[in-house]
Structures are given as C-alpha cells and as structure tokens.
TIGUDREN-637573 format. One line per 5 residues: their letters; for each residue x, z, y of C-alpha. Coordinates in steps of 0.1 Angstrom, whole numbers, plus 5000, padded with zeros to 4 digits. Last residue first. Example, Ala and Ser with C-alpha at 12.3 -4.5 7.8 and 13.67 -1.06 7.14 Angstrom:
REM TIGUDREN-637573
sa> 5137:5071:4989 ~ 5123:5078:4955
//
This chain:
REM TIGUDREN-637573
apgat> 6055:1749:2143 ~ 6075:1717:2145 ~ 6102:1716:2172 ~ 6112:1740:2199 ~ 6092:1721:2226
fvtaf> 6057:1736:2220 ~ 6067:1772:2217 ~ 6093:1766:2244 ~ 6064:1764:2269 ~ 6053:1799:2261
kqffd> 6088:1812:2268 ~ 6088:1795:2302 ~ 6052:1807:2308 ~ 6061:1843:2301 ~ 6094:1842:2321
davkk> 6076:1828:2351 ~ 6049:1856:2349 ~ 6075:1883:2345 ~ 6096:1868:2374 ~ 6065:1867:2396
aagnv> 6058:1904:2389 ~ 6094:1913:2397 ~ 6094:1894:2430 ~ 6060:1909:2439 ~ 6073:1944:2431
lrqgl> 6105:1940:2452 ~ 6086:1924:2481 ~ 6058:1950:2480 ~ 6079:1981:2482 ~ 6090:2005:2456
qalkg> 6062:2030:2463 ~ 6037:2010:2442 ~ 6059:2016:2411 ~ 6059:2053:2417 ~ 6021:2054:2413
giqae> 5998:2024:2415 ~ 5998:1988:2405 ~ 5972:1960:2410 ~ 5972:1925:2396 ~ 5955:1892:2402
vnytl> 5967:1861:2383 ~ 5955:1825:2387 ~ 5968:1802:2359 ~ 5968:1765:2353 ~ 5978:1750:2319
ltggd> 5982:1712:2320 ~ 5980:1698:2284 ~ 5996:1668:2269 ~ 5993:1630:2270 ~ 5997:1629:2308
keala> 5971:1655:2315 ~ 5943:1672:2294 ~ 5931:1704:2311 ~ 5935:1740:2302 ~ 5924:1769:2325
vtagg> 5937:1805:2325 ~ 5921:1831:2347 ~ 5943:1861:2349 ~ 5936:1898:2351 ~ 5949:1930:2364
kafga> 5959:1966:2358 ~ 5991:1985:2362 ~ 5996:2022:2362 ~ 6022:2047:2374 ~ 6058:2055:2367
vggdg> 6049:2091:2357 ~ 6030:2077:2326 ~ 6031:2039:2325 ~ 5994:2034:2318 ~ 5982:1999:2312
egsik> 5952:1978:2321 ~ 5941:1945:2309 ~ 5924:1912:2317 ~ 5924:1877:2302 ~ 5899:1852:2315
ygnpp> 5894:1821:2294 ~ 5903:1784:2290 ~ 5892:1749:2281 ~ 5896:1749:2243 ~ 5874:1770:2239
dldtl> 5854:1785:2268 ~ 5858:1823:2265 ~ 5846:1840:2297 ~ 5863:1872:2284 ~ 5895:1883:2267
hvkgk> 5904:1919:2269 ~ 5938:1936:2268 ~ 5943:1973:2263 ~ 5972:1995:2273 ~ 6005:2013:2268
frakv> 6031:2008:2294 ~ 6067:2018:2291 ~ 6083:2021:2326 ~ 6117:2016:2341 ~ 6120:2023:2378
pgikt> 6152:2015:2397 ~ 6141:1980:2407 ~ 6112:1970:2385 ~ 6119:1975:2348 ~ 6094:1967:2321
taiat> 6085:1981:2287 ~ 6055:1968:2268 ~ 6030:1983:2244 ~ 5998:1964:2237 ~ 5963:1967:2223
metds> 5941:1937:2217 ~ 5905:1927:2223 ~ 5884:1895:2223 ~ 5888:1880:2188 ~ 5891:1916:2175
lkvle> 5917:1944:2173 ~ 5947:1921:2177 ~ 5978:1943:2179 ~ 6006:1935:2204 ~ 6037:1957:2201
ecgpi> 6071:1958:2218 ~ 6065:1934:2247 ~ 6093:1935:2272 ~ 6086:1900:2285 ~ 6054:1886:2270
caklt> 6063:1854:2251 ~ 6070:1868:2216 ~ 6040:1891:2217 ~ 6018:1862:2229 ~ 6029:1840:2199
eadnl> 6023:1869:2174 ~ 5989:1877:2189 ~ 5976:1841:2187 ~ 5948:1833:2211 ~ 5970:1815:2237
kewva> 5986:1797:2207 ~ 5952:1784:2195 ~ 5943:1772:2230 ~ 5976:1753:2234 ~ 5970:1735:2200
qrsap> 5934:1727:2211 ~ 5945:1714:2245 ~ 5970:1691:2227 ~ 6007:1696:2231 ~ 6036:1687:2254
lqveg> 6029:1715:2280 ~ 6027:1711:2317 ~ 6028:1744:2335 ~ 6008:1757:2364 ~ 6009:1784:2390
tmvma> 5991:1811:2408 ~ 6001:1847:2417 ~ 5981:1874:2435 ~ 5992:1909:2443 ~ 5976:1943:2449
m> 5992:1976:2458
//
C-alpha cells in the first residue's frame, strides 16, 4: 500500500537555523512520534527505533534513515525503511525544501511511503489517516522548537 502526503509549515527562524535542527538527531528524536532511539552514524545515516499504533495494530519498527540530495540550507531528501516484525514493514522518503518567507522559513515537504504486512491489511483510509497524523504531529512538534523560546 502506497501513500503520498504533502504540506508546508511556516517557521519563525532563519533557513540556516531550521537546516541545523533538521540535521540534529536529538531534535528529530524529540519530534518523531513514538521515537525511542535515534542514533546518528554519520552526516547522512542514522538508525532508529519507533513504536506506532495504527488501529488495533501496535508495532515497534527498527530501521535505518538516509539523507541524500543534500543542499544546505535549502533542503534534502530523507528516506528510510523499518521492520515491524509480524506487523509488517514501512519504507519511504520525504523531500524537504526550505525557503525564506515573511522573515522566517517556509518548510515544504512531499512524503511518499509504502507499508506491507498486517498494517497494509487494515485499510487505506485508516492507514492514511494515521500516517497523516504522524506527519502532522512531527511538524507541529518541530515548529515548537522555534517558538518555545531561546534554544
């Protein structure tokens, strides 16, 4: 089952500041819903463990995250794949673009994801709704990094 999500969020920070936070493992870990561990192996590779619940299925995914098409401070492509054991698998990627707008930074994202196994059997509406909620939660938490006061 494949899904596509797009969106944008206006952040009250410079492009450089947003770029740095998008490449900071601790910031990403704090913003990714259900993330238990995010370890930076290099400037372009991380490992992650995250737990998510979609309908009646709760899965703990272990996987790798890769950053490609790096264009600091304008954006990158982030891709990854995770194994959720009997629940199935998830893999996908997001193109993230940063542009100066209204004295801050406009972050635009285009996500493509695929899931398989038990998760894919739940039905597309349920899975799409859960995936959109995860994306929305991530960007809402990421935005608070810049509105919570001095870093």
